[in-house]
C-alpha positions in Angstrom: 0.0 0.1 0.2 1.3 3.2 -1.0 2.0 6.4 1.8 -0.8 8.5 -0.8 -3.1 5.4 -0.3 -2.5 5.8 3.7 -3.1 8.8 3.9 -6.0 9.0 2.3 -7.4 6.3 4.6 -6.4 7.9 7.5 -8.1 11.5 6.1 -11.4 9.4 5.6 -11.2 8.1 8.7 -11.2 11.8 10.3 -13.4 13.2 7.7 -16.1 10.0 9.0 -15.5 11.0 12.3 -16.1 14.4 12.0 -19.4 14.0 10.1 -21.1 11.4 12.0 -20.4 13.2 15.6 -21.7 16.2 14.1 -24.3 15.0 13.0 -25.8 13.4 15.9 -24.5 17.0 17.9 -27.0 18.3 14.9 -30.0 16.2 16.0 -29.4 17.2 20.2 -29.0 21.2 19.6 -31.3 22.1 16.5 -31.8 25.8 16.0 -30.3 28.5 17.6 -26.8 29.9 17.0 -25.2 26.2 18.1 -27.0 24.5 15.5 -25.6 27.2 12.9 -22.2 26.3 13.9 -22.5 22.7 13.6 -24.5 23.0 10.2 -21.1 25.3 9.2 -18.7 22.8 10.4 -21.0 19.9 8.7 -20.4 22.1 5.3 -16.8 23.2 5.4 -15.8 19.2 6.6 -17.8 18.1 3.1 -16.6 20.7 0.9 -13.0 19.8 2.0 -13.6 16.3 2.0 -14.7 16.5 -1.7 -11.5 18.2 -2.5 -9.2 15.4 -1.1 -10.8 12.9 -2.7 -11.2 14.7 -6.3 -8.0 13.1 -6.3 -9.4 9.3 -7.4 -11.0 11.0 -11.1 -6.6 10.9 -11.6 -6.8 8.8 -14.3 -10.1 10.1 -16.0 -9.0 13.6 -15.6 -6.0 16.0 -16.6 -3.6 17.1 -13.5 -4.5 20.7 -14.2 -7.9 20.3 -13.9 -7.9 18.2 -10.8 -5.9 21.1 -9.0 -7.9 23.8 -9.7 -11.2 21.9 -8.4 -9.7 21.0 -5.4 -8.1 24.8 -4.8 -12.3 26.0 -5.2 -13.6 23.3 -3.4 -10.9 24.2 -0.3 -11.5 28.1 -1.1 -15.6 27.6 -1.1 -15.3 25.5 2.4 -12.9 28.5 4.0 -15.2 31.5 2.7 -18.1 29.0 3.8 -17.0 28.9 7.1 -15.4 32.5 7.6 -18.7 34.3 6.0 -21.0 31.9 7.6 -19.1 33.0 11.0 -19.4 36.9 10.9 -22.8 36.8 9.7 -23.4 34.7 13.3 -21.2 37.6 15.2 -24.1 40.0 14.4 
């Protein structure tokens, strides 16, 4: 097993743990600012998951396309988290 595969499996485990834990918390703390923060974390984690696992399409797409989509998805995740956090402050 290659080093890249081990890293992808480890990050997959982390993403699954985050999504499962915060999904359970979302059911418990629905509504209010805590619910909004949990939703921000879930969306951000989902977008980062898509960015990391877009590599699975490497045999079918050009490397520049993969890098571009990963950069856009990560930027979208961090922007969503930043602007959502600013919205919660008010």
